[in-house]
N, CA, C and O atoms as a DFTB+ gen file, in Angstrom:
284 C
 N C O
     1  1      21.848       3.593      10.105
     2  2      21.072       2.826       9.148
     3  2      19.606       3.234       9.254
     4  3      19.073       3.375      10.354
     5  1      18.968       3.419       8.128
     6  2      17.565       3.809       8.052
     7  2      16.726       2.594       7.659
     8  3      16.921       2.004       6.597
     9  1      15.802       2.238       8.527
    10  2      14.923       1.116       8.203
    11  2      13.482       1.576       8.313
    12  3      13.047       2.023       9.375
    13  1      12.751       1.471       7.232
    14  2      11.324       1.753       7.194
    15  2      10.639       0.555       6.563
    16  3      11.271      -0.240       5.867
    17  1       9.346       0.433       6.809
    18  2       8.594      -0.689       6.253
    19  2       7.307      -0.181       5.621
    20  3       6.740       0.823       6.053
    21  1       6.867      -0.875       4.613
    22  2       5.594      -0.595       3.969
    23  2       4.715      -1.824       4.152
    24  3       5.085      -2.931       3.762
    25  1       3.553      -1.616       4.747
    26  2       2.600      -2.703       4.970
    27  2       1.491      -2.555       3.940
    28  3       0.856      -1.505       3.838
    29  1       1.272      -3.603       3.190
    30  2       0.273      -3.558       2.125
    31  2      -0.915      -4.441       2.449
    32  3      -0.798      -5.418       3.188
    33  1      -2.032      -4.094       1.900
    34  2      -3.167      -5.008       1.840
    35  2      -3.180      -5.514       0.405
    36  3      -2.414      -5.013      -0.417
    37  1      -4.012      -6.477       0.078
    38  2      -3.993      -6.954      -1.310
    39  2      -4.191      -5.809      -2.302
    40  3      -5.167      -5.062      -2.223
    41  1      -3.266      -5.688      -3.218
    42  2      -3.353      -4.686      -4.276
    43  2      -3.348      -5.408      -5.615
    44  3      -3.059      -6.602      -5.688
    45  1      -3.665      -4.685      -6.653
    46  2      -3.739      -5.297      -7.971
    47  2      -2.325      -5.603      -8.470
    48  3      -1.535      -4.690      -8.710
    49  1      -2.012      -6.893      -8.626
    50  2      -0.706      -7.316      -9.118
    51  2      -0.804      -8.739      -9.650
    52  3      -1.886      -9.325      -9.670
    53  1       0.317      -9.290     -10.079
    54  2       0.311     -10.632     -10.674
    55  2      -0.137     -11.706      -9.683
    56  3      -0.797     -12.670     -10.071
    57  1       0.215     -11.548      -8.428
    58  2      -0.150     -12.546      -7.419
    59  2      -1.649     -12.521      -7.136
    60  3      -2.275     -13.573      -7.008
    61  1      -2.222     -11.325      -7.037
    62  2      -3.650     -11.228      -6.702
    63  2      -4.561     -11.366      -7.921
    64  3      -5.784     -11.386      -7.785
    65  1      -3.973     -11.461      -9.094
    66  2      -4.785     -11.629     -10.302
    67  2      -5.696     -12.850     -10.184
    68  3      -6.813     -12.848     -10.702
    69  1      -5.216     -13.894      -9.500
    70  2      -6.017     -15.115      -9.352
    71  2      -7.230     -14.920      -8.454
    72  3      -8.133     -15.757      -8.449
    73  1      -7.266     -13.817      -7.685
    74  2      -8.424     -13.543      -6.837
    75  2      -9.637     -13.109      -7.657
    76  3     -10.775     -13.207      -7.198
    77  1      -9.383     -12.631      -8.871
    78  2     -10.467     -12.211      -9.755
    79  2     -11.363     -11.163      -9.113
    80  3     -10.881     -10.174      -8.559
    81  1     -12.673     -11.387      -9.191
    82  2     -13.641     -10.419      -8.677
    83  2     -13.600     -10.307      -7.154
    84  3     -14.053      -9.310      -6.593
    85  1     -13.061     -11.324      -6.488
    86  2     -12.986     -11.271      -5.035
    87  2     -12.120     -10.088      -4.583
    88  3     -12.417      -9.467      -3.562
    89  1     -11.063      -9.771      -5.324
    90  2     -10.235      -8.621      -4.992
    91  2     -11.048      -7.337      -5.089
    92  3     -10.950      -6.475      -4.215
    93  1     -11.846      -7.202      -6.136
    94  2     -12.674      -6.005      -6.295
    95  2     -13.696      -5.885      -5.173
    96  3     -13.945      -4.789      -4.672
    97  1     -14.286      -7.004      -4.779
    98  2     -15.265      -7.002      -3.687
    99  2     -14.589      -6.578      -2.384
   100  3     -15.118      -5.743      -1.651
   101  1     -13.433      -7.147      -2.100
   102  2     -12.670      -6.822      -0.909
   103  2     -12.274      -5.341      -0.925
   104  3     -12.428      -4.640       0.075
   105  1     -11.776      -4.884      -2.044
   106  2     -11.292      -3.507      -2.160
   107  2     -12.427      -2.492      -2.088
   108  3     -12.229      -1.385      -1.587
   109  1     -13.601      -2.845      -2.574
   110  2     -14.734      -1.921      -2.557
   111  2     -15.145      -1.543      -1.140
   112  3     -15.749      -0.492      -0.928
   113  1     -14.824      -2.390      -0.174
   114  2     -15.172      -2.118       1.219
   115  2     -14.217      -1.115       1.876
   116  3     -14.478      -0.666       2.992
   117  1     -13.133      -0.763       1.213
   118  2     -12.170       0.182       1.787
   119  2     -12.647       1.616       1.575
   120  3     -13.471       1.868       0.696
   121  1     -12.143       2.554       2.367
   122  2     -12.508       3.961       2.155
   123  2     -12.175       4.465       0.746
   124  3     -12.879       5.324       0.215
   125  1     -11.104       3.937       0.138
   126  2     -10.745       4.342      -1.218
   127  2     -11.719       3.750      -2.239
   128  3     -11.953       4.335      -3.297
   129  1     -12.285       2.586      -1.913
   130  2     -13.284       1.962      -2.781
   131  2     -12.730       1.170      -3.946
   132  3     -13.478       0.759      -4.833
   133  1     -11.417       0.951      -3.949
   134  2     -10.803       0.187      -5.036
   135  2      -9.453      -0.350      -4.563
   136  3      -8.928       0.074      -3.534
   137  1      -8.908      -1.277      -5.323
   138  2      -7.585      -1.825      -5.011
   139  2      -6.514      -0.841      -5.457
   140  3      -6.689      -0.112      -6.433
   141  1      -5.408      -0.830      -4.732
   142  2      -4.282      -0.002      -5.135
   143  2      -3.644      -0.597      -6.388
   144  3      -3.586      -1.815      -6.553
   145  1      -3.177       0.264      -7.247
   146  2      -2.489      -0.162      -8.460
   147  2      -0.989      -0.290      -8.161
   148  3      -0.478       0.387      -7.269
   149  1      -0.285      -1.151      -8.900
   150  2       1.147      -1.341      -8.652
   151  2       1.962      -0.048      -8.684
   152  3       2.883       0.121      -7.884
   153  1       1.633       0.864      -9.598
   154  2       2.408       2.108      -9.665
   155  2       2.184       2.983      -8.436
   156  3       3.085       3.719      -8.034
   157  1       1.004       2.914      -7.835
   158  2       0.742       3.687      -6.626
   159  2       1.614       3.179      -5.469
   160  3       2.190       3.968      -4.721
   161  1       1.699       1.869      -5.336
   162  2       2.539       1.262      -4.299
   163  2       4.010       1.586      -4.566
   164  3       4.759       1.902      -3.642
   165  1       4.415       1.507      -5.820
   166  2       5.805       1.797      -6.187
   167  2       6.177       3.237      -5.856
   168  3       7.299       3.493      -5.420
   169  1       5.273       4.170      -6.051
   170  2       5.555       5.571      -5.730
   171  2       5.791       5.766      -4.235
   172  3       6.660       6.541      -3.836
   173  1       5.024       5.071      -3.420
   174  2       5.209       5.165      -1.963
   175  2       6.575       4.611      -1.573
   176  3       7.293       5.223      -0.782
   177  1       6.932       3.466      -2.121
   178  2       8.226       2.858      -1.799
   179  2       9.366       3.737      -2.287
   180  3      10.358       3.905      -1.577
   181  1       9.248       4.294      -3.471
   182  2      10.287       5.182      -3.998
   183  2      10.423       6.422      -3.124
   184  3      11.537       6.894      -2.894
   185  1       9.320       6.949      -2.640
   186  2       9.364       8.110      -1.760
   187  2      10.144       7.779      -0.489
   188  3      11.023       8.539      -0.081
   189  1       9.822       6.644       0.135
   190  2      10.521       6.254       1.363
   191  2      12.004       5.976       1.132
   192  3      12.805       6.078       2.061
   193  1      12.366       5.632      -0.077
   194  2      13.772       5.353      -0.390
   195  2      14.524       6.613      -0.802
   196  3      15.741       6.576      -0.988
   197  1      13.817       7.715      -0.946
   198  2      14.429       8.939      -1.441
   199  2      15.205       9.714      -0.399
   200  3      15.070       9.482       0.802
   201  1      16.008      10.624      -0.870
   202  2      16.846      11.463      -0.011
   203  2      16.027      12.393       0.875
   204  3      16.471      12.736       1.971
   205  1      14.839      12.814       0.428
   206  2      14.036      13.767       1.187
   207  2      13.610      13.225       2.542
   208  3      13.345      14.002       3.459
   209  1      13.539      11.920       2.682
   210  2      13.020      11.325       3.917
   211  2      14.105      10.650       4.743
   212  3      13.799       9.790       5.569
   213  1      15.354      11.016       4.541
   214  2      16.437      10.420       5.328
   215  2      16.222      10.543       6.833
   216  3      16.604       9.629       7.564
   217  1      15.626      11.630       7.333
   218  2      15.424      11.729       8.775
   219  2      14.341      10.786       9.310
   220  3      14.238      10.595      10.522
   221  1      13.549      10.207       8.442
   222  2      12.482       9.304       8.877
   223  2      13.057       7.899       9.013
   224  3      13.512       7.306       8.035
   225  1      13.032       7.379      10.224
   226  2      13.534       6.027      10.467
   227  2      12.563       5.283      11.380
   228  3      11.874       5.889      12.200
   229  1      12.521       3.983      11.227
   230  2      11.680       3.157      12.075
   231  2      10.196       3.337      11.829
   232  3       9.388       3.085      12.723
   233  1       9.827       3.761      10.650
   234  2       8.426       4.006      10.315
   235  2       7.817       2.801       9.616
   236  3       8.444       2.177       8.759
   237  1       6.596       2.489       9.993
   238  2       5.817       1.476       9.287
   239  2       4.667       2.229       8.638
   240  3       3.785       2.748       9.321
   241  1       4.688       2.282       7.322
   242  2       3.689       3.041       6.568
   243  2       2.662       2.078       5.981
   244  3       3.007       1.189       5.203
   245  1       1.419       2.259       6.355
   246  2       0.342       1.399       5.844
   247  2      -0.152       1.952       4.508
   248  3      -0.646       3.078       4.438
   249  1      -0.018       1.166       3.470
   250  2      -0.564       1.486       2.154
   251  2      -1.785       0.590       2.023
   252  3      -1.727      -0.502       1.459
   253  1      -2.899       1.091       2.565
   254  2      -4.065       0.216       2.747
   255  2      -5.383       0.883       2.387
   256  3      -6.439       0.446       2.844
   257  1      -5.340       1.931       1.579
   258  2      -6.542       2.627       1.118
   259  2      -7.365       3.206       2.266
   260  3      -8.578       3.374       2.138
   261  1      -6.712       3.509       3.382
   262  2      -7.408       4.109       4.507
   263  2      -8.074       3.131       5.453
   264  3      -8.814       3.548       6.343
   265  1      -7.832       1.840       5.284
   266  2      -8.501       0.853       6.132
   267  2      -8.119       0.966       7.600
   268  3      -8.988       0.863       8.465
   269  1      -6.851       1.172       7.900
   270  2      -6.424       1.287       9.299
   271  2      -6.979       2.552       9.918
   272  3      -7.463       2.526      11.050
   273  1      -6.916       3.649       9.204
   274  2      -7.396       4.917       9.754
   275  2      -8.918       4.937       9.905
   276  3      -9.456       5.750      10.656
   277  1      -9.605       4.054       9.203
   278  2     -11.061       4.014       9.276
   279  2     -11.552       3.205      10.464
   280  3     -12.744       3.211      10.770
   281  1     -10.632       2.500      11.144
   282  2     -11.048       1.674      12.285
   283  2     -11.475       2.484      13.464
   284  3     -11.851       1.924      14.494
């Protein structure tokens, strides 16, 4: 069994829409300088679910605009 995880920070979606400008302020502090878009997150998840990465197991992938790597 292959189990991988994707860890997200707040990205632009229906749930965070209520954050309004606060999301933009929060996201501007990241190395990417903006919030991730839903399609960007979906592409990462689709990649991890694909056949090309079957040998990758037990991975936790941070989709966080470089925030963890910037620490």
